[in-house]
N, C-alpha and C positions, 0 to 999 in steps of 0.2 A: 785456374791460372791467375786471374785477377785478384782472387781472395789471398793467395800466397804472396803476391806482390804487395798488397795492402798491408798484410801481416808484417812482411819484412820492413816496409817504411815505417810502420808503427813502432816496431821493436827498435829500430835505429834511432828514432826520435826519443823514445823513453830512455834508451840507454845513454844517449848523448846528454839529456837533461840531468840524469841522475849522476853521471861522472863529472859534469861541470860544476854541479852544485857541491859535490863532496871533495873533489880533488883538485880543482883548478884554483879556486879562491875561497879557502874556508872561512867562516866567520871569524871576526877578531875578538869577539867578546861573547860570553854565554848569553847575552840579552839580544843578540843580533838574530833577526829573522833568517833562518837558513835558506829561504826561498828568495831572498833579496841579495843580488850580487851585482858588482859593477859590470856595466854593459861592455861587451867585446872584450872580456878579459881573456878568453880562451876560444879555441876553434877546434872542431872535430875534423881530423885529417885522416886520409887513408894512406898509410906508409907504403914504400916500395916493397917492404917485406910481407905485404898482404895483411897487415894488422891495423886496427882502428887506434888512433892516438889522439889525445887531448893535449894540445900545446898552447901555452900562454902566448897572447898577443901583445900585451903591455902590462906594465906594472902600474897599480894605482899610485897616484901622487901622494906625497906625504900628507898626513892629516885628513885624507879623504875617507869619509864615512862609508862603509859598505852599503848602507841602506838608502844612499842617495840616488842610486840607479837600480833599474830593475833589468832582469834578464829579458831579452827580446823573445816574447812568446806569441806576439800578434803582429799582424800587418795591417795597414790601412790601404784600401783600394781607392786611389784618387781620380778614377775615372768618373765622369759626370761633370756637374756644374754646381756652383753655390747659389745659382739663381733658381728659385723655386719654380718659376715659369718654364725654364728650360729643362728642369728636372722632370716636370710633369709631361713635356713634350717628349723627352727621351723614353720615359716610361710607356707612354701610349704607343710610340713608334716601335720599340722592341717587343712590346706585348703583342702587337699586330704581327710582327715578323715571327715571333714564336708560335703564334696560333696557325699562321699559314705554313710554317715549317712542319709542325706536328700534323696538321690536317692533310697537307700534300703528301708527305711521306708515308703516312698511315694508308691513304688511298692507294699510293703506288704499291705498298705492301699487299693490300687486299686484292687489287686488280691482277697483280702478276701471279697471284696464287691460282688464277683460272687455269684449267686443264690445258687450254690452247696455248698457254704461255710458259709451259714447262720446258724451257730450253736454257742453255748456259747463259745466255746473255741476260735473260730476265732473272735468273738465279743470282748473278752478280749484282743486278739492279736492286734486288730485294736486300742483299747484305749492305749495299751503298745506302739505302733508305734507312736501314737500322743504325748505321753509323751516324748518319746525319741527325736522326732523332736523338741519339745518345750525345752527340757533340753539343747540340743546341741545349739539351736538358742540363749538361754540366755547367754551362756558362751563363745562359740567359736568365734562368730563375733567380740566380744569385744577384745579377744585375738589377732585376726588377725589385727585389727586396731592398737593395741598397738605394735605388731611386726613391722608394716610398719611405722608408725608415729614417734615411739620413745617416744611418749607423754603417759605415763602410768597413768596419774592422773584420778581419778573418783571421782565425787561429793559425799558428805555425803548422799544425798538423793538417788543419783543413786546407791550407794553401799547398802543402806538399801533395795531398790527395788530388786536389783539383789539377795541379800541374801534371801529375802522373796520368789522370784521365785524358787531359787535353793532348798530351804527347802520344799516349797510346792510340787513341782514336784518329788522331792526324796521321800518325805514321802508318797505321794499318790502312787508311784510306789511300795513301800514296802508293803503297804496294798493290792495293785492290784495283786502283786505276790502271796500273801497269798490266795486271791480269786481264782486265776488260779490253785493253788495247791488243793483247795477245789473241784474245778471243775474236776480235774483229779481223785480225790478220789472218787467222786460220780460215775464218768464214769466207773472206774475200779471195785470198790468194790460194787457198787449198779447199774449195767448197766440197769436192767429191769425198774427201777424207775428213770433213768437219765432225761428223758424228762418231767417227772412229777415235780421232784425237781428243776432242772435248767431251770425254765421257764424265758421268757424274762423279766418279772417284777423282778424276783429275781436277774438276772444278772445286771439290771439297778440299783437296790437297793445296790448291792455290789460295783458298781463303784461310786455311789453317796456317800456312806458311806466312801469310800477311799478318795474321793476328799474333803469331809467336814472335815474328820480328819486331812488330810494334810494341809488344810487351817488353822484350829485352832492351830495346832502345829507350823506352820509357823509364824503366827501373834504373838503367844506368845514368840517364840524363837527370832524373829527379834526385838520386843519391849524390851525384856530383854537385848539383846546384846547392843542396842543402847541407853539404859539408863546408861550404863557404861561411866565413864569419860575417854575420850582419851587424854592424856596429854603427851604421850611419842612420839617417832618418828612416823611419819604417814605413814611409809612404811608397806604394807601388804605383808607378805612372801607368796604369792600365786599368781596364774594367774587370780584369781576372788575373790570376797568377800565371805568369809566363816567364820564359827564360830571359829574353833581353832586359826587361825592366827589374828583374830580380838581381841579376849580376851587377847592375849599377849600384845597388845598395851595399855591396861588399866593401869592406875596409881594406882589402889586400889587393895586390896586383892580380887582375883577372885575365891577363893576356893569355895564360896557359889554358883557362877555361873557355875563352873565346875561340881559341884554336880548335879545341875538341868539339865545340858547338859547330864550327864550320865543317869540321871532319864528318860529324853526325849528319849535318846538312847534305853533304856530298853523298853519303851512303843511303840516306833515307829519301832525299828529294831528288837530287840530280841524277843518281844512277837509275831509279825507275823512269824518270823523265826522259833520259836519253834512250832507254829501251822502248818508250812509247814513240819518241821521234823515229827511231829505227823501224818500228812497226808501220808507222804511218808513211815512212819512206817506201817501203815494200807495197803498201796498199796503194799509194798514189801511182807507182810504176804499173801495178796490175790494172788500175782504172784506166790508164792512159792506153792500155792494150785493147780495151773495149772499143769495137768499131762504131757503134751508134752513139750519138750525143745524149739520147735519152737514157740509154743504159748507164753511161758514165755519171750523168746527174743523179740517177736513182741510187746507184751504189755509193757515191760520195755522201748523199743525203743521209744514208744509214749510219755513217760514221760521224756526221757533223755535230750531233748532240754531245757524244763523248769527247770530241775534240774541243768543243766550247768549254766544257766542265774542266778539262785538263789545263787549258790556257788560264782560266780564272783561278783555279785551285793552286797550280804550281807557281803561277805568277806572283800571287800573294804570299805564299810561304817562302819563296826565294828572296823576296824584298825584305822579309822579316829576319830570317834566320841566317842568310849568307852575310849579312852585316849587322850582327847583334847590337853594336853600339854606333849605328849610323847616325849621321847628323840630320835627322829629320826633325821637324818642329814637334813640340810636345803633343799637340793635337792629332798630328799624323800618326805618331808612335802609338797614341791610345786607340785610334779607330782601325789602323792596318790589320791588327789580328782578328778584328770582327769580320773581316772578309771571309775567312775560312771557317770561323766558329759560328757565325750567325747568318751572314748573307748568302754564301754558297749552299748551305744546307736548306735554305728557303727556295733557292733558284733551281736546285737539282731536279725535283719532281716536276717543276714547270717545264724545264728544258727537255727532260726525257719524255714527259707525257704529251705535251702539246705538239712535239715534233714526231711522235710515234704513231703511226696509223693503227697498229694492232692494239695498243693500250687504249686509245681513244675509242676504238670499236667496242672493246670489252667494257669500258666504262659506261658508254652510252646504253649498251645492252642491259648492263646490271641496273642502271638508273631506270631504264624503261620497265624492267621486271619488277622493281621495287614500287614504281608508281602503279602498275596493274594490280599488285597485291593490295595496295592501299585502296584503289578504287573498288575492286570486287570484295574487299572485306567490310566496306561501309554498309550499314543496315539499309 
């Protein structure tokens, strides 16, 4: 599925570059390099008739040489600092964050594979760990390279691929968190029918639906963003390619695109979030019916880890995508997206593991077994 999406994006990119070079602004002399064209001469648009169209945006001024401007094929990620000391600090900080993220989520994957943890809740937790590893790996290594090398450029196609992956993984996680909330709702409000309702087939279908929905949203959003004409400065005010900083680079009216971003936010973020709120409303009502205070505390404690992750994740994404051109400061705009692409993937295994008795017991048992093997294997 992801391979088909990558192929589609690549074909759109190649086609748009080919048509722009040949049809939009042909060379004026036989000695003109055909790869050099005026910037923002044309834009790739999707017409109401369902066809791709290359439309001219502006006419070059009289006497303007075609070779004086180049077609925009790269972007520059302006996240970071020009101060070498601060660059080094950012490098070591995010390198540590990435190591903790990968280690924590890999441990979660290994521990939840234990036979005693083969339940729907831990199945969803394994998928969440995989998504967190993938999200961090799409964003953080590129940031680390930029901090070290100082070359923050990213190709047009590379930016499109990164945006696709970020949206795909983020959208999938939004739907997955809703599926996890439904799992908690069934476990607490319908405990006697839990094993009947949350069968393995149902869990796999929920994960498959999350992935398919995330893929559709990602392809649509990425294609829409990259059909915008980019004729302004090519600096992206972010550590990675994201929708809000990209649409600010467009030289056309982006009000229609901002509306569709808000629409997508409602469908991808607010709709699952409302379902989660509804699930927890029912859970709270069920908890209040429990007679003993100890039982109420124990039941709510089981849901608290998921609730913390939901608040952190949805809070960050709503701030970013519900107001794509919000008047935040430049530094806030750069660091806000890192909440759900770097910070939350690091915190998830800590929140779920440190607050989960079963995971801690299995982890301690496995560490004890490893230590025993090491001791008895010594000559």
